[in-house]
C-alpha positions in Angstrom: -1.2 -10.0 8.3 -3.7 -12.1 6.4 -2.3 -15.1 4.6 1.1 -14.9 6.2 1.0 -18.5 7.4 -0.5 -19.7 4.2 2.1 -17.9 2.1 4.9 -19.5 4.1 3.3 -23.0 3.9 2.7 -22.8 0.1 6.2 -21.5 -0.5 7.7 -24.3 1.6 5.5 -26.8 -0.3 6.9 -25.7 -3.7 10.5 -25.2 -2.5 11.4 -28.8 -3.4 10.4 -28.2 -7.0 12.6 -25.1 -7.5 15.7 -25.5 -9.7 14.7 -29.1 -10.8 15.2 -29.8 -14.5 12.6 -32.5 -14.2 9.7 -33.1 -11.8 8.8 -36.7 -11.0 5.3 -38.0 -10.1 6.5 -38.5 -6.5 7.7 -34.9 -6.3 4.4 -33.7 -7.6 2.4 -35.9 -5.1 4.5 -34.7 -2.2 4.0 -31.0 -3.2 0.2 -31.5 -3.6 0.0 -33.1 -0.2 1.7 -30.1 1.4 -0.5 -27.7 -0.6 -3.6 -29.6 0.7 -2.4 -29.3 4.3 -1.5 -25.6 3.9 -5.0 -24.8 2.6 -6.8 -26.9 5.3 -4.7 -25.2 8.0 -5.7 -21.8 6.6 -9.3 -22.8 7.3 -10.3 -23.2 3.7 -13.5 -25.2 3.1 -12.8 -28.9 2.7 -14.7 -29.3 -0.6 -12.9 -26.3 -2.0 -9.5 -27.7 -1.0 -10.4 -31.1 -2.6 -11.5 -29.5 -5.9 -8.6 -27.1 -6.0 -5.9 -29.8 -5.4 -7.6 -32.2 -7.9 -7.6 -29.5 -10.6 -4.0 -28.4 -10.0 -2.8 -32.1 -10.0 -4.7 -32.9 -13.3 -3.2 -29.8 -15.0 0.3 -30.4 -13.6 0.3 -34.1 -14.6 0.2 -33.2 -18.3 3.3 -34.3 -20.2 3.9 -30.8 -21.5 4.4 -29.6 -17.9 6.4 -32.4 -16.3 8.6 -33.0 -19.3 8.8 -29.4 -20.5 11.2 -26.6 -19.7 11.1 -25.3 -16.1 8.4 -27.6 -14.8 8.6 -26.1 -11.3 7.8 -22.7 -12.7 4.9 -24.0 -14.7 3.4 -25.7 -11.6 3.7 -22.4 -9.7 1.9 -20.7 -12.6 -0.9 -23.4 -12.5 -1.3 -22.9 -8.7 -1.4 -19.1 -9.2 -4.1 -19.4 -12.0 -6.2 -21.8 -10.0 -6.1 -19.6 -6.9 -7.2 -16.7 -9.0 -10.0 -18.8 -10.5 -11.1 -20.0 -7.0 -11.4 -16.4 -5.9 -13.3 -15.2 -9.0 -10.8 -14.4 -11.7 -11.4 -10.7 -12.0 -12.7 -7.7 -10.0 -16.5 -7.2 -10.1 -17.7 -3.6 -10.0 -20.8 -2.3 -8.1 -24.1 -2.7 -9.8 -25.4 0.7 -10.8 -29.0 1.9 -11.3 -30.0 3.3 -14.7 -31.0 6.5 -13.0 -29.9 7.8 -9.6 -29.9 6.9 -6.8 -28.1 3.5 -6.8 -29.4 1.7 -3.7 -26.9 -0.4 -1.7 -28.1 -2.5 1.1 -25.5 -3.6 3.7 -26.2 -6.8 5.5 -24.3 -9.1 7.9 -24.0 -10.3 11.5 -23.3 -8.0 14.5 -19.7 -7.2 14.9 -18.6 -7.8 11.3 -18.0 -4.1 10.8 -21.1 -3.2 8.8 -21.5 0.4 10.0 -17.8 1.3 9.5 -17.8 -0.4 6.1 -20.9 1.6 5.1 -18.9 4.8 5.9 -15.8 3.5 4.1 -17.8 2.7 1.0 -19.5 6.2 1.1 -16.1 7.9 1.3 -14.7 5.7 -1.5 -17.6 6.7 -3.8 -17.3 10.3 -2.8 -13.5 10.5 -3.5 -13.2 8.3 -6.5 -16.5 9.1 -8.4 -17.2 12.5 -7.0 -20.5 11.1 -5.9 -23.0 12.4 -3.4 -23.9 9.5 -1.2 -26.5 9.3 1.6 -26.2 7.0 4.5 -29.4 5.6 6.1 -29.3 4.6 9.8 -31.6 1.5 9.7 -30.4 -0.4 12.7 -32.9 0.5 15.5 -31.9 -2.3 17.9 -28.2 -2.1 18.6 -27.5 0.5 21.3 -25.8 3.6 19.8 -25.8 2.2 16.3 -27.5 5.4 14.9 -25.1 7.6 16.9 -22.1 5.6 15.5 -23.3 6.1 11.9 -23.9 9.8 12.5 -20.4 10.1 13.9 -19.0 8.3 10.8 -21.0 10.6 8.5 -19.6 13.7 10.2 -16.1 12.3 10.0 -16.3 11.8 6.2 -18.7 14.8 5.5 -21.6 12.6 4.2 -25.2 13.2 5.3 -27.0 10.5 7.4 -30.8 10.0 7.3 -32.3 8.9 10.6 -35.8 8.6 12.1 -34.7 7.4 15.5 -35.4 4.0 17.1 -39.3 4.1 17.3 -40.0 3.8 13.5 -40.1 0.5 11.6 -36.9 -0.2 9.7 -38.8 -0.8 6.4 -40.4 2.6 6.7 -37.0 4.2 7.5 -35.5 2.7 4.4 -38.4 3.8 2.2 -38.4 7.4 3.4 -34.6 7.6 3.3 -34.7 6.6 -0.4 -37.4 9.2 -1.1 -35.2 11.8 0.6 -32.2 10.8 -1.6 -34.4 11.2 -4.8 -35.4 14.7 -3.6 -31.8 15.7 -2.9 -30.4 14.0 -6.0 -28.0 11.8 -4.2 -26.1 9.4 -6.5 -25.9 6.6 -3.9 -28.0 5.4 -1.0 -26.2 3.1 1.5 -28.6 1.4 4.0 -27.0 0.3 7.3 -29.3 -2.5 8.3 -29.5 -4.3 11.7 -27.5 -7.5 12.5 -27.7 -10.2 15.0 -25.2 -12.4 16.8 -26.5 -15.2 14.7 -28.8 -15.8 11.8 -32.5 -16.0 12.9 -35.9 -15.9 11.3 -36.8 -12.4 12.6 -33.7 -10.8 11.2 -34.1 -12.5 7.8 -37.8 -11.5 7.6 -37.0 -7.9 8.3 -34.2 -7.8 5.7 -36.4 -9.5 3.1 -39.1 -6.8 3.7 -36.5 -4.0 3.3 -35.3 -5.6 0.1 -38.9 -5.8 -1.3 -39.7 -2.2 -0.2 -36.7 -0.4 -1.8 -35.5 -2.9 -4.5 -31.7 -2.4 -3.9 -29.4 -2.6 -6.9 -26.7 -4.1 -4.7 -27.0 -6.3 -1.5 -23.5 -6.4 0.0 -22.9 -9.0 2.7 -20.2 -7.8 5.2 -18.2 -10.7 6.7 -15.5 -10.8 9.3 -12.5 -12.6 7.7 -11.3 -13.8 11.1 -14.3 -16.1 11.5 -12.9 -18.6 9.0 -15.2 -21.5 8.2 -18.1 -19.8 10.0 -17.8 -17.0 7.4 -18.8 -19.5 4.7 -21.8 -20.7 6.7 -22.9 -17.1 7.3 -22.6 -16.3 3.6 -24.7 -19.4 2.7 -27.4 -18.4 5.2 -27.7 -14.8 4.0 -27.5 -15.7 0.4 -30.3 -18.3 0.6 -32.7 -15.6 1.9 -31.5 -12.4 0.3 -29.7 -13.6 -2.9 -26.8 -11.2 -2.1 -25.0 -9.6 -5.0 -21.5 -9.4 -3.4 -19.4 -9.8 -0.3 -17.2 -7.4 1.6 -14.5 -9.1 3.7 -13.4 -7.0 6.8 -10.4 -7.3 9.1 -8.3 -8.9 6.4 -5.3 -7.2 8.0 -5.9 -9.0 11.3 -4.7 -12.4 12.6 -6.7 -14.3 10.0 -5.7 -17.4 8.1 -7.4 -16.3 4.9 -9.7 -19.3 4.5 -12.8 -17.1 4.0 -11.4 -15.3 1.0 -10.6 -18.6 -0.7 -13.9 -20.3 0.2 -16.7 -17.8 -0.2 -16.7 -17.4 -4.0 -16.3 -21.1 -4.6 -19.2 -22.0 -2.2 -21.7 -19.2 -2.8 -20.7 -18.2 -6.4 -21.0 -14.6 -5.2 -18.1 -12.2 -5.9 -15.9 -10.6 -3.2 -16.2 -6.9 -4.2 -14.2 -5.1 -1.5 -11.8 -5.9 1.3 -11.3 -3.9 4.5 -7.6 -3.8 5.6 -7.2 -1.2 8.3 -8.9 1.1 10.7 -8.8 4.3 8.7 -11.9 5.3 6.8 -9.9 5.2 3.5 -8.9 1.5 4.2 -11.4 -0.2 1.8 -10.0 -1.7 -1.4 -11.4 -3.3 -4.5 -10.8 -7.0 -4.4 -8.6 -8.2 -7.3 -8.4 -12.1 -7.3 -5.3 -12.2 -9.4 -3.4 -9.7 -7.2 -4.5 -11.6 -4.1 -3.3 -14.9 -5.5 0.1 -13.3 -6.3 0.3 -12.0 -2.7 -0.7 -15.4 -1.3 2.1 -17.1 -3.3 4.6 -14.4 -2.1 4.9 -12.8 -5.5 3.9 -9.4 -4.2 1.3 -7.0 -5.5 3.1 -4.2 -7.4 -0.1 -2.9 -9.1 -1.8 -2.2 -5.8 1.4 -0.6 -4.5 1.4 1.7 -7.6 -2.2 2.6 -7.0 -1.6 3.3 -3.3 1.3 5.6 -4.3 -0.8 7.4 -6.9 -3.6 8.0 -4.3 -1.2 9.9 -2.0 0.4 11.9 -4.8 -1.2 14.6 -7.0 0.0 14.7 -10.6 2.1 17.9 -10.1 4.0 16.3 -7.2 4.6 13.1 -9.3 5.8 15.1 -12.3 8.2 17.2 -10.2 9.6 14.0 -8.5 10.0 12.3 -11.9 12.0 15.3 -13.2 14.3 15.4 -10.2 15.0 11.6 -10.5 15.8 11.9 -14.2 18.0 15.0 -13.8 19.7 13.3 -10.8 18.8 16.3 -8.5 16.9 14.1 -6.0 18.1 15.3 -2.5 17.5 14.7 1.2 14.6 17.1 1.3 12.9 15.0 -1.4 13.9 11.9 0.6 12.0 13.2 3.7 9.0 13.9 1.6 9.0 10.3 0.4 9.2 9.0 3.9 6.2 11.1 4.9 4.3 9.8 1.9 5.2 6.2 2.8 4.0 6.7 6.3 0.7 7.9 5.0 0.3 4.7 3.0 0.2 2.4 6.0 2.5 0.1 8.0 5.9 -0.3 6.4 5.9 -4.1 6.7 2.6 -4.3 4.8 3.9 -2.1 2.0 7.1 -4.1 1.7 5.1 -7.3 1.3 3.5 -5.9 -1.8 7.0 -5.8 -3.4 7.7 -9.1 -5.3 10.0 -11.4 -3.4 9.6 -9.5 -0.2 6.4 -11.3 1.1 8.4 -14.2 2.6 11.9 -12.7 2.6 13.7 -14.1 5.7 15.6 -10.8 6.2 12.3 -8.8 6.0 10.6 -11.3 8.4 13.3 -10.9 11.0 13.6 -7.2 10.6 12.0 -5.0 13.2 9.6 -2.8 11.1 9.3 -0.2 13.9 7.7 3.1 12.8 10.3 4.8 15.0 13.0 3.7 12.4 11.4 6.2 9.9 11.5 8.9 12.6 15.2 8.2 13.2 15.9 8.6 9.5 14.1 11.9 9.5 15.9 13.1 12.6 19.3 12.5 10.8 18.1 14.6 7.8 16.7 17.4 10.1 20.1 17.6 11.7 21.7 18.5 8.4 22.2 22.1 7.1 20.4 23.3 4.0 23.6 22.9 2.0 24.1 19.3 3.2 20.5 18.3 2.3 20.8 19.6 -1.2 24.4 18.6 -1.8 25.2 15.3 0.0 28.8 15.3 -1.5 29.9 17.8 1.2 29.2 15.3 4.0 32.7 14.8 5.2 33.5 12.8 8.4 33.4 15.9 10.7 30.0 16.9 9.4 28.7 13.4 9.8 29.8 13.3 13.5 28.0 16.6 14.1 24.8 15.2 12.4 25.1 12.0 14.6 25.3 14.2 17.8 22.4 16.4 16.6 20.1 13.5 15.8 21.1 11.3 18.8 21.9 8.4 16.4 25.1 6.4 16.2 27.7 7.5 13.6 27.4 4.1 12.0 23.7 4.6 11.4 24.4 8.0 9.8 27.0 6.6 7.5 24.8 3.7 6.5 21.9 5.9 5.7 24.0 8.3 3.6 25.5 5.3 1.7 22.0 3.8 1.1 20.7 7.1 -0.1 23.4 7.3 -2.7 22.7 3.8 -4.0 19.0 4.4 -4.1 19.5 7.7 -6.0 21.8 5.9 -8.6 19.3 3.1 -9.1 16.3 5.4 -9.5 18.2 7.5 -12.0 19.1 4.4 -14.1 15.5 3.1 -14.1 14.1 6.5 -15.0 16.2 6.6 -18.1 14.8 3.3 -19.2 17.7 1.2 -18.1 15.7 -1.7 -16.6 18.3 -4.4 -17.0 19.9 -3.8 -13.6 16.5 -3.8 -11.9 15.5 -7.0 -13.8 18.7 -8.8 -12.8 18.2 -7.8 -9.1 14.5 -9.1 -9.2 15.4 -12.3 -10.9 18.3 -13.0 -8.5 16.0 -12.7 -5.5 13.1 -14.7 -7.1 11.1 -11.5 -7.7 10.7 -11.8 -11.5 7.0 -12.8 -11.4 4.3 -11.8 -13.8 3.0 -9.0 -11.6 6.5 -7.4 -11.1 7.2 -7.4 -14.9 3.8 -5.9 -15.6 4.4 -3.2 -13.0 7.9 -2.5 -14.4 6.5 -2.1 -17.9 4.0 0.4 -16.5 6.7 2.3 -14.6 8.9 2.4 -17.7 6.1 3.6 -19.9 5.2 6.3 -17.4 8.9 7.5 -17.3 9.1 7.6 -21.1 5.8 9.6 -21.2 7.2 12.1 -18.7 10.4 12.4 -20.7 8.4 13.3 -23.9 6.3 15.8 -21.9 9.5 17.5 -20.6 11.1 17.7 -24.1 7.8 19.2 -25.4 8.0 21.9 -22.7 11.7 22.7 -23.5 10.9 23.0 -27.2 8.1 25.4 -26.4 10.4 27.6 -24.3 13.0 27.7 -27.1 10.4 29.0 -29.5 
C-alpha cells in the first residue's frame, strides 16, 4: 500500500505532541526533525522536503499556535494543509476542446503503464460522461503494443484506430483524429511510443505529433514506484512537451509515495489521475486534500462514499436505506453488502479509507484474508430462510447446526451473529439522525478528523432526504 511507511512515520513523529496542553520549542524541533526524516525516507525530493519543513515550522512557531488551545491538533492541521498545498490543493479536471473531439496525448517511458492507462481513461470517460472515445494505436516500435491496445479496446468496448507498424506515427495520429471527426467521437486518446529512457529521437517524434494534432491535453504517465527518478522523468518530458498533467500508476504497489509529493512542487504540473489496481475501472481522480488525509492516517471517507455509490444504483441504495431505518435489515441484505464490498476492492484498502483505521494496530495485525468474507457468507448460506430474515430465532441448537453446515467453529458463528446485531443497532441509530454515538466512537479512537465529520454530515443529510422522500410516498398512498 502506497504511503504506508510514510503514514506510520508521520504518526509517530506527531505522537509526542498528542495530549499536550502546551508545546515547547524543543518539542516542535524534535517533531519537525522526525517529519523531515519521514519525508526523505519516502523518497520525496530534497528541496521539496526542505521547503515543506521550513513552511510548517514557520507557521507552527506562531504564538497563536504554541500558546493556544490544543496546539498539537493545530500543528497536525498545519501539516495536513501544507501536504495538500504541496500536492496541488484541489483536483484539476481534463482540458476540453470547444468542439469535439477533445484530443488527449498519452506520453511516458516504457513500462509506466501508458497503454493500460489509455484504456482505463477511455472507460472512465465512457462510463462517467457517456462519451464515445476513440483509442489510437501510435506505438509502432514496442512488440505487440498495437495488439495490446486492441485487446484493451475489445475488453472495454471502445474502438481502436490502427494503421499497423509501417506508417509514420505522426501520420497515424493525424488520420486517427480525422476518423474521430467523421465518426463524431467525443474524445481521442493517442497511445504514443515510449523508451526505456528519455532520448532525442523519442522527444522529436512526440513534438512532431503534438504539432500535427494540437492536443488539448498531454498526460504524462509515470510509475509511482520509481521514486526520485519519476521527478527527473517529469522534468525531462515537461521541458520538451510542456505537459498539461500527470497520471501516477502503481500507487497501490510497494511505493514510498515520494513521487506524488514531489512532482507537483517540482514541475508545477497537476497530478490529474492515479492508478490503484489492475482492473480497467481502477483509475481515480487525484484529490490532494483526500490524499493528504490518507497520508496522515485520517482516512478518506469521501472517496469511500464515492466508491460505494459507483457499485450501487439509486434503487438499491433507496431500498437499503429504508430497511435500515425500519430496522428490517437481515442476513440476506448482509450477504448483499459483503458482495458489494468485495467488488470495491481489497478489504484492507477499504478499511484504510475509514478515519482512524489507516494506522490502527489491530487492523495492521489483522489478517485481511478474502477467505474471511467467504467464511461469513458460508455461515449465512447454512441458515434457513426463516433464520436469515428473523435472527431472533437463532437458539443454541440452531447455531450448532449452522456451524456444522458451514464448517466453521461454533465460536465464530456466535461472534458473527453478535456483531451483526450490534451493527444493525448502530446503523438504525445513525439512519434516524442519532449521530452522537457515532461521533463519540470516532473521537475516542482519534477518528474525528475534518474528512470524517464532512462525510458524516453528508451521510446524515442523505438519510434525512430519504426520510422525506419516504414520507412523501406514504402521503401519496393515503390520498
